[in-house]
N, C-alpha and C positions, 0 to 999 in steps of 0.2 A: 227451640225446633226438633219439638220431642219425636217426629216422623222420621227423623234421622239417627242412627245408631249412637249410644254412649262414646265409644271408641272413636268414631268420625268426628264427632261435636268437639273432644279434647284433643283431637289432629288440629280442626279448625282454629279452635281456641288458641294454639301455640302458634301457627302458622298467620293466620289471616286476623284481619281488625275490620269493623266495619266503622268508617267515621265519616259519614256523609259532610258535604261542605256546607257551614253555617252562613246564611245570608246575613251581611252587616250593613247592607243599604242598596237603594239603588235610585236612580235617576231617569225621568223621562224626557226626551226631546220633543220639540214642536213639529219634529218631522217622523215621528215614531219609534225612532231607536231610542233602547232602554240600555242602560248601562247598569252593570252589577257588580256589587262589592262583595268578596268571598272572606271571612276567617278562616285562614288554614290552621288546622291543630298541630301541637309541636311533632315535628319530625325525629328520627331516631338519635339528632343532637341535641335536640328538646326548641330547636328555632321552629317558630309558628308566623304570622305575617299575614299579610292581607293581598290580593290579586283581583284585579278586574277582567269582565268579560264583557261582550256586548251584542245586542240582539239589534239585526239589521233588518227591515224591511224593504223589500225589493220589487223592482218592476210593476208599479202601481196601475190599475184598470182606470177607466174614465170615471169611475166613483170614487178615486183615489185609495182603494182597497189592494193592499201589497199580495203579488202573486205569489211570492214565496218569501223564504227567510233566510238570511245566512246568519252564522254564529261565527263571530271573533273571539277565539280564544287564547290562553295566556299559557307558557310553559315553565314562567320562572317568576318569580316576585323580586323583581325589578330587572337589570341588565347588567352583563359584564363589558359589553360591546363599546358604551360610553359614545354614540353617534351625537354629536353635539347639537343637533338639531332636534332631537328626541327628548321627551319629558321621563319615558321610563328611566333613563340612564341617570336622571338627575338623583334620585334617594342613592342612599346607601345599597349595596345589593343586598338582598334577603337570602334565598336559598332556591333551589331545584323544586318543581313542584312532581308528585309522586305519578304516576299513571292514572289511580284511583284521583287525584285530584284535577288532572286534566279533564279525564271523561266526565267528572263530576260536574263540573262548569256547562256542559250540554243537557245532561240530565237534570240539574237545577233550573237552567233556563227553560227547559220545557215543560216542566212541573210547575214553575210557578206563572208561566204564560199561557200554558194550555197548546203552543205552536210545535209542529213537529218542523226540525231544520230541514231544506233541502240541502244546502251547502255547510261548508266549515271552511272557514281560513283560520290559518295558524299565524296570526298576525298582530296578536295583543303585545302583551308582556313579556321579553326574554327572547332570548335567541333559541330556536326550538332544536339546532344542533349543537348547543353547548351543553342540553340535556336529553341526550341522545337514546338511550335506553328507554327510559319513560314516555318518550314522545313517540317514538317506534310503536311501542305495544299499544298507546292511546288509539293511533291511526289504524293497526290493524284491528281494535276492537271496534271502532266507526264503521271499517270496510266490512268486517265477518257479517255473513248472513243472519246470524243469531246476535249479533249487534246494530248497528244502525244500517248496516248493508248500504253502505253508500259507495257507488264507484270513486276510480282514482280521479275522474275529471268534476266530482262533484267536491273534492277538498284539496285545498292548496297550502301548502308549507314553505314561508317565506323564510328565508335566511340571508343573513348579511354577507355569506360568502367566504367560511370558514373551512380550507381547501381540504384538509384531512378528513373532518367527519363527512364533507361531501362525497367525499372518494367512497367512503364507507356507505354513505345513502344511496350512490347510484349502484354499487354492489349488491346491497340490501334488497333492492327493490321495493322499496315503501310503495303502497298501494296509491299514490298520492299524485297531484301536480308541484311543480317547482317553480315559484318566484325568487327572484333576487333582489335585494335594495341596492340598487346601483347607484344611484342619485347622481352621478357622475361619470364619465367615462376617461377624464382627463385625471391620471394619476395624482397630480398634485394637489387638485382640487379635493379627490377623494380621500387623500390623505389626511387633510383639513378636518373634512366631515365626519369620517369613519377611520377613527385609527387602526382598527385591524387591516387596513388595507396595507399597511406599510409590511405587515407579515403574510398578508394572503393577496400577493399582487392581481392586478387585473390580467394580464398576460396570462397567468397560469390557471386562473380563474375560468376564462373564457373557455380554454381547452376542454375544462369539466363540464361547462355547458354544452360544449359540442358533444360530448361524449352522453350526456344525459341525452341530449335530443336523439340523438343516432340511434340510442338502444332503447328508447321509451318511444318513440316516434311521436312524441308530444312538443309542444312548442314550449319554450321557457318564458315566463313573464318577468321583463324588466320594469321594476317598480323605480318611478324617477317623482321625486319631490322637488316642486319649482320653488328655487329660494331667489328672490329679487335681488337682481345684481351679483351672485355668487354662482347659478349655473341654469341661467336661462337666457343667454345670450347667443347670438346666430352662430358663433363659432362653437359654443357647447352642444347645440343641436347637430353641427357637422360633425363633431366627434361621436357623440352618440351615433349618429347613423354609421361611423364609417367600423363602431365598436360590433353593431349589429349585423353588417356583413357577413356572408357565408354563416349565419347563427340562425337557425329556425327559432324565432321569438315574435313577442308582441308587447309593443311599450305600453305601460298603464302611467299617465301621468298624473301627479297628486299635486294640487293646490295645497302650500303649504300652509297647517293649522298653526296660530298663534299658543305659543306656551310662554306662561311670564318668567320672567329673567332671563329668556334666551333672545339674543341678538338678532334675531331672522325676521323676515317680512316675505308675504306672498306676493307675485307678482301682479299687477293689474292684468284687467280680462285681456287686452288688446294683447299683451308681452304672451299670455297662455295660448291664445288663437295663433298668434304667429309662432310661435315653439312649436305646436302641433300641427300647423299647416307645413313646416319647414320638413316634418320628419314623414309627412304623408308624399310630399311631394317628392321625396327620395324614395318612395315605393313601400314605407314601412307600416304595419299593422298597428294604429296606435289609438287609444282609447283616454277619454278625461274621466277619472273618478269624481262621480257625484259626491259633494260635501254631505256628510250625514251625522248628527250629533254635535256637531261644533259646540251649542250652545250647553252643554254639559261635559264639554271635556272628554268627548267619546271618540272624537275622529282620530284619522291616522297620525299617530306621534304625540299624541295628547295623555296618554293611559298612564297611571302611576304616579302621578306627578306629586298629587295630595294624598297624604298619607293617611285619610280616612274620609268618608263620606258619613253624614249625618243620616244615623237609622233612620228608616220611615217607609211610607209607601210610595209607589210609582209617581212621580210628579214632583217630590220633594226636593228641595235644593240645600246643598251643603251650607 
């Protein structure tokens, strides 16, 4: 960059590095979803790794063309939360991603696909608030007019509910919407599904959610994966409705997506409809997430189980 002064170039060489993410493979689903695998360069501790992100076509028209696209991105190679139903926690935890690596997933997918994303969901591999500073910086870059210029309603960060980082998140006013991976409003069931509930209990978590909604005037999204015979019963719906009382929220129901070696199943459609109807009868705003990318292990809860994909063009299988 000879248009920059020698002094500035020397300073940049000491303080910065340009290491774009390297694509290690990709797969395309029959529904248009594309999953990307990225090779991470070694960090300051010499740890490299791999991470996945997903391009999601949304709101198709009569001709089947997507009206807009959502990017699902990751913040860690692996996850320390070890939720029992999630593929990301199966392998050994790798490392945190840098801000550049989080932003690089968006840039890499846009460069490869030619698509500009309308929405970003931080719901891929890892717990975003367990990698606080790099994730916050990435969200501010996406929000900045000189970045992607996305408003806070266009970006959603999903957390499993870490209390102390969540307090900081509210104070720091990230320019994003908030989603909580709830999955059960019964403390004993949530303890089994999500070990972090033992040290980050629901009653304290709800107080923080109410603080967020009061301060930001935004509803919080409660994500609820339906697991057959575990959290899909009428009494589970009642407990969920009770948890939502006096909380500005919407409920996003998710059919469980299969993960090899994990002992869970998705309820049948009748059970899903009954659960959804029960919540709506209680006055809750409820949505059922459309399944996308199940055939390529790109759906909710499926990322990160395989150590690698076979490198190749879109449409190849591992």
